[in-house]
PALUM-877743 format. One record per atom (N, C-alpha, C, O): residue in three letters; x, y, z. Coordinates in pm, whole numbers, plus 50000, padded with zeros to 5 digits. Layout:
N
ALAXYZ/...
This chain:
341
MET509115242152108/MET509525227052073/MET509985222052219/MET510625230552282/PRO509755208752289/PRO510055207252411/PRO511475207152440/PRO512185206752340/ALA511975207352535/ALA513525208852528/ALA514365195252527/ALA515575195152504/ASN513645184152552/ASN514265172252513/ASN514345166952384/ASN514805155752360/ILE513865175352293/ILE513745171152144/ILE515365178952074/ILE515655190952078/THR516175167452014/THR517355176051983/THR517185171151828/THR516445162151790/ALA518165180051736/ALA518725176051600/ALA520155173351602/ALA521015180551653/GLN520305163151548/GLN522075159951526/GLN522615160851424/GLN523715166251432/LEU522205156951301/LEU522575154851183/LEU523185165351126/LEU524365164251091/TYR522455177551107/TYR522885189751047/TYR521865200451083/TYR520745196651116/ASP522175214051078/ASP521265225651116/ASP520055223451029/ASP520185223150906/LEU518775221651093/LEU517435219750962/LEU517085232050949/LEU517115240551038/PRO516675233850811/PRO516025246650766/PRO514675250350855/PRO514155242850937/LYS514185264950816/LYS512825267750869/LYS511985265550804/LYS510855267350849/THR512165259850644/THR510985259250560/THR511165246950497/THR512015239150540/MET510265243550372/MET510725230750320/MET509685231850168/MET508755239950172/LYS509815226650089/LYS509215223149957/LYS508175213549970/LYS508515202750018/ALA507055214949940/ALA505785204349947/ALA504985205549834/ALA504725216349781/ILE504535192949789/ILE503465191449699/ILE502325191849713/ILE501875180549734/VAL501475200949712/VAL499865200449765/VAL499035200349686/VAL499205204949573/LEU497955195049726/LEU496375195949665/LEU495915211949739/LEU495915214149860/GLU495545221949629/GLU494975235149694/GLU493685230849720/GLU493125234149825/LYS492925220949604/LYS491405219449658/LYS491335207849554/LYS491955208849449/PRO490575196649582/PRO490475184649534/PRO489815192349357/PRO489175202049317/ASN490445181349307/ASN489815187049124/ASN490325171449030/ASN491245163549049/GLU489225172248927/GLU489225162648832/GLU490515160448774/GLU490965149148755/GLN491165172048744/GLN492195173748659/GLN493635167648728/GLN494625164948660/ILE493545165848880/ILE494615163148955/ILE495685172548951/ILE496815167648939/GLN495545189048960/GLN496315199348961/GLN496775202049096/GLN496085205749190/LEU498335199049093/LEU498925198749244/LEU499845214049227/LEU500135219449121/ALA500105217849341/ALA500895230149343/ALA502195228249440/ALA502035222149546/GLU503445233249405/GLU504275233749486/GLU504465246049585/GLU504675257249536/LEU504415244649693/LEU504625254149830/LEU505825253949898/LEU506475243749923/THR506135266149929/THR506945264250054/THR506635266150169/THR506115277150190/LEU506745259550252/LEU505825256250392/LEU506845255850531/LEU508005251850528/PRO506295260050628/PRO507175258150762/PRO507735244850803/PRO507135235050759/LEU508575243150863/LEU508995225750893/LEU507895222350997/LEU507465230151082/PRO507515210250979/PRO506575204751095/PRO507215204651262/PRO508335201451302/GLN506265208551321/GLN506705209651484/GLN506365196651553/GLN505145195251565/CYS507155185651606/CYS506875176151655/CYS506485178051788/CYS506905187251859/ASP505525167751832/ASP504965168351950/ASP506075157052034/ASP507145154551979/GLU505785151352154/GLU506745144052218/GLU506875132252197/GLU507895126052224/ASN505555125752129/ASN505995110752070/ASN506445109651908/ASN506535099351842/GLU506695122851868/GLU506975122351710/GLU508475124651687/GLU509265129551769/ILE508735120351563/ILE509875121451539/ILE510185130351382/ILE509315130751295/LEU511105134851372/LEU511155142451216/LEU512085137851130/LEU513245135051160/VAL511475136850999/VAL512155127150917/VAL512575136250768/VAL511625140050700/LYS513525138350737/LYS513915142150590/LYS513595130950506/LYS514415121750500/VAL512545130250441/VAL512025123650317/VAL512885123250212/VAL513425132550153/GLU512985106750189/GLU514125107050081/GLU513395096649932/GLU513965093949827/ALA511975092749975/ALA511535086349880/ALA510015082449894/ALA509755075149990/VAL509115085849825/VAL507775085049828/VAL507005075249736/VAL506935076349614/GLY506475066449805/GLY505755056449698/GLY504295060649664/GLY503465062649752/LEU504035061749541/LEU502505066349474/LEU501355057549489/LEU501775046349458/ASN500185056749520/ASN499525047649522/ASN498065049349468/ASN497785061349468/PRO497055041749423/PRO495845045849346/PRO494865056549463/PRO494055065249433/LEU495255052549587/LEU494545060649698/LEU494915075249653/LEU493985082349613/ASP496235080549657/ASP496865091749635/ASP495845096349541/ASP494965103949581/ALA495905091849409/ALA495055098749275/ALA493715101449340/ALA493315113149348/GLN492745087749402/GLN491335089049451/GLN491225100849525/GLN490255107949498/PHE492025104649615/PHE491615115349701/PHE492345128149623/PHE491885139049658/ALA493155128549546/ALA493555140449505/ALA491995147449417/ALA491655159249406/LYS491385136349372/LYS490415140149299/LYS489135145549394/LYS488565156149368/THR488785137749500/THR487745138149587/THR487865143649714/THR486875146149782/GLY489015145849751/GLY489205152949867/GLY489075143249991/GLY488685132149955/PHE489245144250107/PHE488755136550230/PHE488255145750360/PHE488825155450409/SER487215140450392/SER486495149050478/SER487195155050615/SER486745163750689/GLN488555146850626/GLN489215153750750/GLN490385162450726/GLN491115166750816/TRP490575165550556/TRP491775175050540/TRP491295188050530/TRP490175190150482/GLN491995196750569/GLN492345210950518/GLN493375214850453/GLN494525210550468/TYR492945224750363/TYR493505227550228/TYR494375242350227/TYR493805252850256/PRO495635242050195/PRO496255235150112/PRO497005218450163/PRO497785218350259/HIS496685206150094/HIS496935194450159/HIS498175186450113/HIS498235181050003/ILE499145186250204/ILE500345176650114/ILE500045163050093/ILE499985155750192/LEU499875159149998/LEU499645143949959/LEU500755133649977/LEU501945136549996/GLY500305122449969/GLY501395107949985/GLY501175104850109/GLY501025112150207/LEU501175090750097/LEU501065079150225/LEU502315073350242/LEU502625073350362/ASP503135068450172/ASP504545061950175/ASP505465065550183/ASP505885070950080/ALA506205065250278/ALA507285073350269/ALA508715065150366/ALA508605057750464/VAL509925069550300/VAL511205068650362/VAL512285077750381/VAL512595084850285/GLY512855078650479/GLY513665087650502/GLY514625086150605/GLY514725074850653/THR515615098250664/THR516245094950767/THR515965103150899/THR516015115450892/VAL515705097751004/VAL515145107751128/VAL516255120451143/VAL517445117551131/VAL515985130151160/VAL516765140851194/VAL516475146451310/VAL517315154051359/GLN515455144451368/GLN515075151451514/GLN514415143251596/GLN513455139251530/ALA514365137451724/ALA514015127851790/ALA514205131051922/ALA515095138751958/ASN513185124052020/ASN513755126452175/ASN514795118552226/ASN514815106352217/LYS515675125452280/LYS516645118252357/LYS516355104552416/LYS515575102252509/GLY517075096252351/GLY516905078052422/GLY516135073252349/GLY516185060952337/SER515175080652275/SER514115073852230/SER514355065152101/SER515445066952046/PHE513425055252042/PHE513765046051938/PHE512485049051812/PHE511295046551833/PRO512835053051722/PRO514335052951650/PRO514795065151690/PRO514215074851739/SER516375062151648/SER517375075351697/SER517345083451570/SER516755081151464/VAL518165094351608/VAL518395105451497/VAL519805096751417/VAL520735091251476/GLY519595097751275/GLY520415092051155/GLY519755077251128/GLY520425071451042/ASP518795070351167/ASP518245057551144/ASP517475062751037/ASP516995074151038/ARG517335053350931/ARG516425055750794/ARG515125046150851/ARG515235035550912/VAL514015052450818/VAL512855047850856/VAL511735044150760/VAL511795050650656/MET510815036250765/MET509885036150631/MET508195038050744/MET507995035950864/TRP507535041350662/TRP506035041450728/TRP504805044450620/TRP504965048950507/HIS503685041250676/HIS502665042250598/HIS501965054850658/HIS501735052050775/SER501545066450635/SER501165078450712/SER499785077850771/SER499045068250755/ASN499415090350851/ASN498175090850872/ASN497485099550797/ASN497875110950772/LEU495835091950738/LEU495385098250616/LEU494745109450642/LEU494485117350551/SER494375111850773/SER493865124250822/SER494535136850850/SER494025147750876/GLN496015132750840/GLN496845144950863/GLN497705146350723/GLN497655138450629/HIS498475157950732/HIS499415161250624/HIS500345150150559/HIS501125145850644/GLY500485144950448/GLY501175139150372/GLY502505137050366/GLY502995142550464/VAL503375131550297/VAL504465128850302/VAL505455136350184/VAL506675136950198/LEU504655142750051/LEU505095144849945/LEU505825160049985/LEU505435170849941/SER506935157950077/SER507575172750117/SER508935167450165/SER509165155650188/GLU509825177650177/GLU511095176650200/GLU511385170750329/GLU512435164850352/TYR510265172750429/TYR510545170450575/TYR508855164850631/TYR507865170550585/ALA508715155750712/ALA507615147850759/ALA507915144950883/ALA509065141850915/LYS506605145850995/LYS506745139951118/LYS505785129251130/LYS504785127751060/VAL506195121551227/VAL505415109251227/VAL505625105851365/VAL506535110551434/ALA504435094251420/ALA504615090751570/ALA505995080551564/ALA506285075051458/ASN506495079251642/ASN507625072551648/ASN507555054951636/ASN508405046751603/PHE505925053251686/PHE505795036451727/PHE505445031551569/PHE505335019951531/ALA505305042751496/ALA504265038151347/ALA505325035051252/ALA504985029651146/VAL506785038051278/VAL507675035551167/VAL508505023551196/VAL508465017951305/SER509305019351090/SER510055006251108/SER511475012751038/SER511645020950948/VAL512315005951116/VAL513875008151074/VAL514345001250965/VAL514274988950968/ILE514845007450859/ILE515224997650736/ILE516774990950714/ILE517754997950685/PRO516814979150729/PRO518124975150703/PRO518984978350630/PRO518524981850521/ASP520334979250639/ASP521294985050568/ASP521294982850408/ASP521434990950317/GLY521124970550406/GLY520924964350271/GLY519724966950182/GLY519584959450086/VAL518984975250199/VAL517634979850110/VAL517794994550085/VAL517875002650177/LYS517814997149980/LYS517735010049938/LYS516595017649983/LYS515655011450033/SER516545030849971/SER515505037850003/SER514535035749896/SER513535029449932/ASN514555039349775/ASN513455035549685/ASN513075025249668/ASN511995024949609/ILE513575014349697/ILE513164999149711/ILE512334999949831/ILE511234994549821/ALA512665006649966/ALA511955004850080/ALA510265010550045/ALA509195006250089/ALA510505019449968/ALA509145031649948/ALA508225022749864/ALA507065026549874/THR508385011049777/THR507435007649731/THR506524995949849/THR505414991949817/ILE507124992049971/ILE506704982450018/ILE505164989350121/ILE504124983150102/PRO505124995350171/PRO504295001850278/PRO502814998250247/PRO502294987650282/CYS502185008050179/CYS500815004550131/CYS500284990150065/CYS499224984550092/ALA501314985449969/ALA500994973849911/ALA501504963949973/ALA500704954649982/GLY502354962250014/GLY503014951350122/GLY502074945750232/GLY501764934150260/MET501674959150294/MET500854960250439/MET499554953750405/MET498964946950488/SER499074955950277/SER497434956250220/SER497334941050201/SER496444933750244/ALA498434937650129/ALA498824921350112/ALA498674911550221/ALA497944901650223/LEU499564916250322/LEU499704907550471/LEU498254905050537/LEU497714894650575/ILE497834917550538/ILE496594919350586/ILE495304912050534/ILE494334906850589/ALA495684913650412/ALA494284905950339/ALA494544888350352/ALA493614880250351/LEU495994884650363/LEU495964872450392/LEU495664865750519/LEU495244854350536/GLU496004876550621/GLU495714873550763/GLU494124869950763/GLU493634859150795/LYS493564879550726/LYS491994880750734/LYS491704868550677/LYS491144861650763/ILE491844861350553/ILE491604850350472/ILE491954835850528/ILE491524824950490/LYS492894839150635/LYS493254827950707/LYS493964815250618/LYS493784803250636/ILE494854822150512/ILE495464810550433/ILE496594802450499/ILE497624806750552/VAL496184790350485/VAL497324777050521/VAL497644767050423/VAL497034766050316/GLU498454760750452/GLU498864752050329/GLU497844744850286/GLU496954740750360/GLY497924742450143/GLY496894737450087/GLY495804743150008/GLY495184738049915/ASP495694755250067/ASP494084762950062/ASP494894766149899/ASP496094768249876/THR493704765649802/THR493364775549680/THR493074790749706/THR492184794549782/VAL493744797349650/VAL493624810549688/VAL493494821149555/VAL494484820649482/PHE492694828349523/PHE492474835149380/PHE493194850549405/PHE492774857849495/ILE494054853549337/ILE494644869549361/ILE494344876449255/ILE494874873549148/GLU493404887049267/GLU493014893949167/GLU494124902949127/GLU494844907549215/ALA494334906048990/ALA495324915348953/ALA496804913749003/ALA497404923349051/GLY497404900548988/GLY498544896449037/GLY500074905548990/GLY501214905349037/ALA499544911848897/ALA501044920348851/ALA500734933148915/ALA501724940448913/GLY499714938348971/GLY499724950949059/GLY500734948449182/GLY501294937749211/ALA500834959649240/ALA501904960949342/ALA501104952349451/ALA501754943449505/VAL499874953849487/VAL499474942949605/VAL499304931749584/VAL499334924149681/GLY499044926149448/GLY498994911749396/GLY500224906049390/GLY500314893949412/GLN501214912649364/GLN502774908149348/GLN503304904549503/GLN504144895649514/PHE502804911549627/PHE503274906749726/PHE502424895949770/PHE502984885849813/ALA501194896149768/ALA500244887749804/ALA500614874349726/ALA500464863649784/ILE501044874649614/ILE501384859649560/ILE502564854249639/ILE502634842549678/GLN503384862549658/GLN504904857349733/GLN504524851849862/GLN505014841449907/PHE503564859549927/PHE503514853050063/PHE502404842550073/PHE502544833550156/ALA501614842850018/ALA500564831950000/ALA501544816949969/ALA501454806650036/LYS502474819049852/LYS503034807749816/LYS504004805149965/LYS504134793950015/GLN504524815750010/GLN505254810250180/GLN504424802450249/GLN504864791350276/ARG503214805350288/ARG502034797450343/ARG501594784250277/ARG500814777150341/GLY502044780150154/GLY501594768750115/GLY500574766950025/GLY500324755849978/ALA499874778349992/ALA498864779449931/ALA499124776349772/ALA500164777149707/ASP497774772349732/ASP497964770549545/ASP497454783349480/ASP496284787149489/VAL498624790849402/VAL498014803949398/VAL497434808049214/VAL498204807649118/PHE496034811449207/PHE495494818049092/PHE495414829149091/PHE495124835549192/THR495674834348976/THR495794849548940/THR495214854048813/THR494954845648727/THR495014865048795/THR494734871848691/THR495604881348662/THR495944888548756/ALA496274884548510/ALA497164897248462/ALA496894897048328/ALA496274888148269/ALA497374906948280/ALA497244907148112/ALA498764897448063/ALA499874895848115/LYS498354894247986/LYS499404884547871/LYS500574891047887/LYS501484882947904/ARG500864900447889/ARG502074906647884/ARG502754903648026/ARG503974904848038/ASN502034900048125/ASN502684900048238/ASN502504886148323/ASN502664884948445/HIS502204877548245/HIS502234861648264/HIS503374857048316/HIS503394849048410/LYS504194860848270/LYS505664855748299/LYS505924858548441/LYS506174850048527/LEU505834872248459/LEU506214881648587/LEU505484873748688/LEU506134871748791/VAL504084867848682/VAL503634864048798/VAL503674849648824/VAL503104844748921/LYS504314843248745/LYS504444828648711/LYS505844829948795/LYS506024822548892/LYS506814839548754/LYS508094840448838/LYS507934844048997/LYS508784841649082/LEU506904849249015/LEU506654853749159/LEU506194840949235/LEU506174840649358/GLY505794829549150/GLY505024820649218/GLY503694814649178/GLY503434802749194/ALA502844823749122/ALA501604817149062/ALA501904806949004/ALA502834803848929/ASP500514798549070/ASP500574781948989/ASP499774784248860/ASP500154778248759/VAL498544793648853/VAL497824793448738/VAL497854806248721/VAL497964813948816/VAL497754810748579/VAL497194827648505/VAL496364827048440/VAL496294818548351/PHE495584834748460/PHE494554837148356/PHE494484852948315/PHE494644862648389/ASP494174852448170/ASP494094867648106/ASP492744871648143/ASP491654866848113/TYR493154883948232/TYR491684889648264/TYR491024899448169/TYR490184907548208/ASN491434898448040/ASN490564903547903/ASN489974892647873/ASN489324894247769/ASP489854879147925/ASP489504869447857/ASP487914868847867/ASP487444868847981/LYS487124868247770/LYS485684868947777/LYS484854855547869/LYS483834855947937/LYS485794843847837/LYS484954831647898/LYS486184830348027/LYS486844820048041/LEU486364843048119/LEU487344838848206/LEU486694828348313/LEU487434819948366/CYS485384828948342/CYS484534823348453/CYS484844807448429/CYS485324799448509/GLU484424805148294/GLU484204790348243/GLU485704787348275/GLU485844778248357/LYS486924793248225/LYS488104788148221/LYS488674783348366/LYS489414773648386/ILE488214791548451/ILE488654788048576/ILE487714779348633/ILE488334771648706/ARG486494776848635/ARG486014765348656/ARG486514755248605/ARG486774746448687/SER486724753348511/SER487454741948415/SER488694737048457/SER489034725348441/THR489474747048519/THR490834745348566/THR490724738548729/THR491294728248765/LEU489944746248803/LEU489694746248929/LEU488864732848963/LEU489364724949044/GLY487744730148911/GLY486874721748926/GLY485704728449001/GLY485634740749006/PRO484794720549058/PRO483614724049113/PRO483394728949236/PRO482374734249279/GLN484584726449301/GLN484534729849450/GLN484654745349457/GLN483854750549535/GLY485424753049399/GLY485384769549409/GLY486614771549502/GLY486974762849581/PHE487244783949489/PHE488064786349586/PHE488074788849701/PHE487114795249744/ASP489084785149789/ASP488964786449911/ASP488954799849956/ASP488134802550043/ALA489814810249907/ALA489894821149938/ALA490104832749837/ALA490674829649732/VAL489694846049855/VAL489924853149735/VAL490634866349807/VAL490284869949920/VAL491654873149734/VAL492124886149783/VAL491544894749665/VAL492204894249561/ASP490544901649663/ASP490044912049576/ASP490344926749572/ASP489744934949641/SER491334929549486/SER491614944049503/SER491094954749366/SER491554965649331/ILE489944946549309/ILE489254953049185/ILE488064961749278/ILE488174973849295/GLY487214955849321/GLY485934955849352/GLY484674957449259/GLY484634949749164/GLY483784964949272/GLY482784963749192/GLY482134951849170/GLY482044944349268/GLU481474946749025/GLU481094937148988/GLU482074922949001/GLU481764911149014/THR483464930348991/THR484334919149000/THR484084912049135/THR484134899749143/THR483864918749223/THR483584911149385/THR482554904149388/THR482574893749455/VAL481324908149312/VAL480504899349279/VAL480514885649237/VAL479934876149290/ARG481434885849105/ARG482134875949026/ARG482784865349137/ARG482444853549140/ASN483804871549232/ASN484544863049260/ASN483744857549377/ASN484094845949397/ILE482924860949453/ILE482124853749542/ILE481354842749501/ILE480944834749585/GLU481114841449392/GLU480334830949282/GLU481254821449251/GLU480924809649237/LEU482604826149235/LEU483884815249205/LEU484294810149347/LEU485084800749350/MET483844815449467/MET484374806949578/MET483304795949647/MET482094796649627/ARG483914786249727/ARG483384775249773/ARG482184778149893/ARG482374787849966/PHE481334772449907/PHE480264776150036/PHE481294780450125/PHE482424775650117/CYS480894791550233/CYS481814797950291/CYS483054801050305/CYS483744802650405/GLY483374802150151/GLY484774806650146/GLY485134822850206/GLY484264829950257/ARG486364826450193/ARG486924837850238/ARG487074845950157/ARG487514842850046/ILE486734858250189/ILE487284871150073/ILE487544881050134/ILE486734884450221/ALA488884890250110/ALA489244898050143/ALA489344912450033/ALA490194913149945/CYS488564920750052/CYS488164932949983/CYS489134942149992/CYS489584943350106/LEU489664950049898/LEU490464964449935/LEU489714975049877/LEU490184986349872/LYS488474971849830/LYS487574982749771/LYS486214982349847/LYS485854973049919/THR485474994149819/THR484344995849875/THR483504981249845/THR483894975249744/LEU482564975949911/LEU481824966349865/LEU480634970849789/LEU479984980349834/PRO480264964549671/PRO479354967949605/PRO477754962449652/PRO477604955349752/ALA476674966749572/ALA475524957149634/ALA475484944749631/ALA475764941549516/LEU475264934249704/LEU475644920449683/LEU474304913149671/LEU473414914749754/PRO474214906049575/PRO472664898949565/PRO472394891049692/PRO473314885949755/ALA471144890049727/ALA471064883649869/ALA470714872249832/ALA470764865249934/GLU470324864649724/GLU470534851149665/GLU471954846549670/GLU472134835249715/LEU473004853549631/LEU474184849249631/LEU474704847649761/LEU475324837349788/MET474464859849877/MET474864856249994/MET474334845750070/MET474984839750155/PHE473004843150038/PHE472344832050082/PHE472964816050037/PHE472904805950108/ARG473404816949932/ARG473844804549866/ARG475394801049877/ARG475844789649871/LYS476014811049892/LYS477434809749919/LYS478034813250072/LYS479184810050100/ALA477244819750163/ALA477704822950280/ALA478904824950287/ALA479624816650342/PRO479474837750227/PRO480914840350228/PRO481224849550377/PRO480464856850440/ASN482634845850402/ASN483094852950521/ASN483804863350418/ASN484574860550325/ILE483314876650462/ILE483854887950383/ILE484334899450496/ILE483774904750592/SER485694900350435/SER486514909450556/SER487144922150442/SER487474919350327/ILE487204932750488/ILE487784947150426/ILE488754948850494/ILE488844946450614/VAL489974955050388/VAL490964955350450/VAL491064972550408/VAL490904977650297/SER491364978650525/SER491704992250544/SER492994996050623/SER493064993450743/LEU494025002250558/LEU495365006750646/LEU494825021950696/LEU495055024850813/GLY494275029550632/GLY493745040650693/GLY493005042150804/GLY493095052150875/GLY492085030750831/GLY491095029150954/GLY492035028151079/GLY491615031851189/ALA493245023551065/ALA493985022151194/ALA494225036351281/ALA494065038151402/TRP494625045251183/TRP494835056451221/TRP493235067151249/TRP493125074951343/LEU492345065151162/LEU491025072351172/LEU490375065751297/LEU489605073251357/ALA490535051351356/ALA489775047751445/ALA490705046751572/ALA490495039351668/ASN491915056451557/ASN492565059751661/ASN492965045551749/ASN492925044951872/SER493315035551671/SER493735024951731/SER495055024951755/SER495675027351651/LEU495765023251849/LEU497245022451884/LEU497685008051820/LEU498505006251730/CYS496964998851887/CYS496924985551870/CYS497464982051706/CYS498504976351674/ALA496414987651620/ALA496074984351489/ALA497664993251434/ALA498484987751360/GLN497815004551477/GLN498955013951410/GLN500295004651443/GLN501105001851355/GLN500414999951587/GLN501744991851601/GLN501824978351520/GLN502944974051493/HIS500584970951477/HIS500684962351397/HIS501504964651293/HIS502594959251274/MET500934973651218/MET501244978151093/MET502734981551097/MET503344979350992/SER503534987451216/SER504794986351224/SER505594972951222/SER506714971951172/PHE504994964151275/PHE505234951251305/PHE505144943451164/PHE506044935151147/MET504364944551078/MET504014939650948/MET505074944250836/MET505534937650743/SER505344959450878/SER506554966250773/SER507984959750807/SER508804958750716/LYS508284955550932/LYS509284950250999/LYS509464937050898/LYS510484937450828/LEU508774927950884/LEU508414917150842/LEU508474916950696/LEU508904906450648/LEU508114926750609/LEU508224930350478/LEU509614933050465/LEU510284926150388/LEU510174943350538/LEU511474946650501/LEU512434934350520/LEU513384932250445/GLU512084925950635/GLU513324914150680/GLU513114903650536/GLU514014895750509/ASN511974904250458/ASN511954894750391/ASN512604899550260/ASN513264892150188/VAL512314914850229/VAL512774919250102/VAL514524921250127/VAL515224922650027/ALA515104921150253/ALA516294921150288/ALA517114908650258/ALA518274908350219/SER516204897350287/SER516874886250289/SER516744878650130/SER517194867350114/GLY516094886250016/GLY515774880449900/GLY514584871349915/GLY514344864549814/ASP513744869650023/ASP512804862449999/ASP511684865049925/ASP510864857349875/VAL511744875649925/VAL510114884649882/VAL511114895549762/VAL512254899049790/SER510524898649655/SER510974908349556/SER509884917049541/SER508734912649534/VAL510204931149536/VAL509514940949521/VAL509154945649377/VAL509954941549293/PRO508124953349327/PRO507664955249212/PRO508684965749141/PRO509384974249196/GLU508584962749007/GLU509944970048921/GLU509254987048959/GLU508064990248962/LEU510524996248984/LEU510645009748988/LEU510285018448898/LEU510895017048792/ALA509495027248899/ALA509305039848788/ALA509855050048879/ALA509475049248996/LEU510655059148851/LEU511135069148896/LEU510565081648876/LEU510695086348763/VAL509825089848981/VAL509095102148925/VAL509885115948968/VAL510535115849073/ASP509855124448911/ASP510345139448961/ASP509525145149074/ASP508295144749080/PHE510405151049172/PHE509505159149284/PHE509265172549219/PHE510035182049237/ASP508295173049151/ASP507745182249089/ASP506215182149085/ASP505665171349067/ALA505535192649098/ALA503845192949062/ALA503565186648937/ALA502795177148942/GLN504065190048821/GLN503715183548703/GLN503885168548692/GLN503075160248652/SER505095167048735/SER505355153048734/SER504485139948799/SER504195129048752/ILE504215146148928/ILE503555138149054/ILE501975137748975/ILE501365127148963/SER501515149148932/SER500215148348858/SER500125138648748/SER499195130648744/LYS500965138848667/LYS501195131348560/LYS500915114248610/LYS500085106148569/ALA502045113048720/ALA501715097748753/ALA500875094348866/ALA500825083248918/LEU500255104248900/LEU498695098448968/LEU497445097748870/LEU496445091448904/HIS497505103048770/HIS496955099948653/HIS496905083148613/HIS495965075248614/THR498315081648578/THR498485066148541/THR498135061248651/THR497325052348623/GLN498285061848776/GLN497795051448875/GLN495975051348864/GLN495425041448910/ILE495355059448821/ILE494145057348801/ILE493525050248682/ILE492545042748681/ASP494465055048560/ASP494265049548423/ASP494425034848417/ASP493635028648345/GLY495335028648481/GLY495425015248490/GLY496475008948379/GLY496925016048289/GLY496854994348394/GLY497464991148276/GLY499024992848338/GLY499904988948262/PHE499384997448443/PHE500675003148496/PHE501094988848561/PHE500184982848618/THR502154983748559/THR502744975748612/THR504124983748666/THR504764992548609/GLY504374976348815/GLY505424980748908/GLY504924991548980/GLY503704993348986/LYS505804999749040/LYS505655011549153/LYS506215021949116/LYS507385021749078/GLN505485033149120/GLN506245044449120/GLN506715051749208/GLN505885052149298/ILE507865059849241/ILE508385061449312/ILE509035077149308/ILE509915080149227/VAL508645083949378/VAL509265099049388/VAL510555102249499/VAL510625102149622/GLU511285104549415/GLU513185106949527/GLU513025121649517/GLU512695129949432/ILE513465121049672/ILE513295135149708/ILE514855138449758/ILE515365130849840/ARG515605149649708/ARG516925151049707/ARG517125163949767/ARG518265168349782/
């Protein structure tokens, strides 16, 4: 360990508890292991993890694995905790609470301690609780990146799929901040929620006449922009609902797109990938995520943006496996947070 690194808060243990994927499996069977404490490089900090936000991506990769993982692999991408080890004079400092979205290619954050590059974290304002902050990274940054890519301006009509999902909830609020007219889909039980967040028009995503009702409400011009968090045939349908040269930000892999549709609509298609900032080794993109995290935290601290409802999950393999199944099964409104004490 470099001599200029110091731990100030308390004596650190040599080992930690972690929730790991021993090998990818359809059942999402996880294990609890005792592992050595991570050793930090010069530009890294060590964080005592307090809360971890679960995402559909965690569940997906628990089933399929990832090409750059070695096993057993610690799962989890979104974390909040307190810095317990850092370079002298660096920022953030020992004692700061920080939030970050971790490097997909490295070990995750479902552990008592985790290391992270110091430039990739954001310091959490005192008024924001750790479990609240843990709802923000993946969903909040995905929403902001999507809105950046589709260049939302005042007066735009934007269609946000799955408005009651975590990404959808953040996207609705920030789209309204930008002055857009927001259309969204949600289950009937969540219509009141998305209206409260700012959605102007809400459609039932189970409605078999959804497209007809959208066209009847919107008129023949089509949406200026779409945030598509569903993928598959939904992406094809959403492009059909856009105006000529409309903009769409896709959070899932693109399906096969009909050539006739591409020729007729000439859509501007963007892909949202937080993991790509790490996989492409783009320091600029990694720092940009930190800037977005700061913006999200400021909006939550000020009360200008609300976070999804919390569902707390115990820090054990069985509880987290069950929660990840819920992420895949769908129909879940809110954000699942693992509290680590």
